[in-house]
N, C-alpha and C positions, 0 to 999 in steps of 0.2 A: 504493500500500500504506500502511495506517494503522498507527500504533503501538498501536492498540486492537484490531487484528485478532484476536489470540489471546483477548482478553477477550470480544469479540463472539461468537467461536466457542463459548466456554464457556457463555455465557448463552443462546445459540441465537437471537440477534437481531442483524441488521446495521442500524445506524442510517442513516437517510436524511440526517440532518443531524448530522454528527459533532461539531459545536460543542456541541450539547446534551449529549452524553456528556462532553465535556471539561469543560464548566462544572460538571457534576454531580460531577466528580472534582477540583475545584479548591477548596482550603481558603483561607480568608481570609488566612492568613499568607503565602501565595504572592504575593499582590498587593503586599505590603510590599516584597518583594525584586525584584519584576518590575512596576514601575509602568506599563510599556508594554503589559501583558497586557490585552486588550480584552473578554474574555468575562465578567468578574465572577466572584464566588465562589459557593459552592453553598448558602448558607443559606436562600434562598427556596425552592429546590428541595427542600431537606431538610424544610422546613415542609410543603410539598405532599405529599411522599412519605410522611411520617409519617401524614397523614390517610388517604391511599390504603391504606396498609398496615393501619391499624386497621380500616378499613371492610371490606376483603377478609377479614382474619382473623376479624373479628366474624361476618361472614356464614357463613364456613366452619364455625366452631365451633357457631353456632346451628343449622345444618342437619345437622351430622354427630354432634353430641353431645347428643341430645335427652334423655338421662338426667341431664344435669348441671344444677344449679340456677344462678341468676344469679351467686352468689358464686364458684362453681367455674369458671364460664365466664370471669368477670373475671380470675381468677388465671391461667387457662390462656392467655388473651390476653396478659396482662402478661408471662408467661414467654416467649412467642413473639416479642413486639415489643421486649423490653428490650434495652438497649445491649449487654450481654454476649453475648447470643445473636446479634445482628446482627453483632457483631465477629467471631464465629466464622464466620459466612457469608462475611464479607469476607476472612478468612484462607484459607478454602477456595478462594475465587476469586483469591487472591493480589492483591487489589485495591490494596494499598499500592504495588505495582510501577507502577501507572498514576496515582497521585495527584500532583497539582501541590500542593506543600507546601513551606514554608520548611525550611531545613536544621535550624534549631533545633527545630522541632516534629517533624521526621522522626527526630531523634536522642533524643527524649524518650519513653521507654517508657511513662511514665504517661499521656501524651496519646494514644498510638497507638490504643488500643482505642476511645476515645471518638470520635476522628476517623474511624476506619474504619466504626464503626456509623452515624455521620451520613452518610457517603458512600453506604452501602447505601440509606438513605432517599432521598437525592438521586438515586441511580440509578433507583429505582422511579419517581420523578417524571419523570425523563428518558425512561424507557420509555413512560410514559403520554402524554407530550407528543409524542413522535416516532412512536409506533406505535399508540397508542390504549389504552383500558382493558384490553382482552383481553390485550395484550402484557404490560402490567404485572402482570396477574393470573397469567399463565403463569409469570412469574419467581417470584412469591410462592408459587405452587403447587409449583414445581419445587425451589426452594432454601430456603424458610423453613418452610412448613407440614409437610413430611415429618418434621421433628424432633419433632412433637407426641407421637408414641408413646413416644419416648425420654424426653421431659419427664414424661409421665404415669408411666412405669415407674420413673423415678428420683425421682418426687415433687418435682421441682425447681420446680413451679408453686406450691408451698405458701408462704404468707406467713410468711417466717422470723421476722420481728419478733413477730408474733402468737403463733406457736408457742413461741418462746423465752420470751416474757413469761408465757405460760400455765404453762410448765414451772417457771419460777423462782418464780412466785407460789404454785404448788402446793407446791414444796419448801421455800421460805424465807419466803413471805409478803411479798416485796419486789418492787417494780417496777424493772426494769433502767433504767439511765441511759446515754444516748449522748452522748459528748463529741467534738467536732471537734478532732483533733490537729493537722492541717495542712491548708492550702489552697494549691494550687500552680497556676500558669498565669494567663493573663489572664482578665478578667471573663467573656468570651464562651466561654471554654474551660477552666473550672476543674476540677481534680481534688481531691476531698475525701478525707481519711483520717479515719475515725471509730473510736473504741474504745467498747465496751459494758462497763459496770461493774455488778456486783451488790454493793451496799454499797461497799466500797473495793477489791474484787477485780476485775481486768480479766479478762473471759471471752473476748474476741475483738476483732479489728480488721478493718476492711474499707475498700475504696476504691470511689469512684463519681463520676460526672459531676454528681451533686447530693448534698446531705446525705441525702436520703431513700434514694437508691440505695446510698450508702456505709453507711447504717445497716442496710439489708437484708443487705448483704454481711457486715457485722460480726456480725449475728445468725446468719446461716448458718454462719459460722466458729465462733461460740460454740456452736451446736448440735452441730457436729462435735466440739468439745472436750469436751462433756459426754456 
């Protein structure tokens, strides 16, 4: 019996090589506290899974949303594959129960979302390597793509920075400024906090695993505030 049995039941696939799954769920920080661990961390798998996810989502959107133009398709894809959405998927699967991660990172709420999102990408790669392309596609079809209708209904695919800038320029003739307030975490796992200002007034703050993502989050919150 494997500690991953419940997770495998949830995703509907039993790994032939359980080490592939465990490596996908191993964060770099775990190796620092467990130097005898032999499988390595999940960053290469994350890289591969990211490409697989983009490919499958792109193909799905191209074939199912023939009324959307290139810009709309790009925004829909970004909404499906962004870290915040993947972190939601990880939460539904209770993925953090299975992660190999250092105590420090596990207790850092700012890093949790980012690490969980990366683990979903690594999991996709593990499914591809262990079971083939169709198995990885089944996971994406069952757990990631179904949220597309909610994303469209809530208009959460819209580029918040562009919309906020357009509104502010119409109202005030000023371009918003984004300022990094804090950077937390090691270089490979930073969390940025950004504030957006119109003239000297702060309109919103946001966080993300990159400055661009934090700026989008800040713009989204700023739109909510106005």
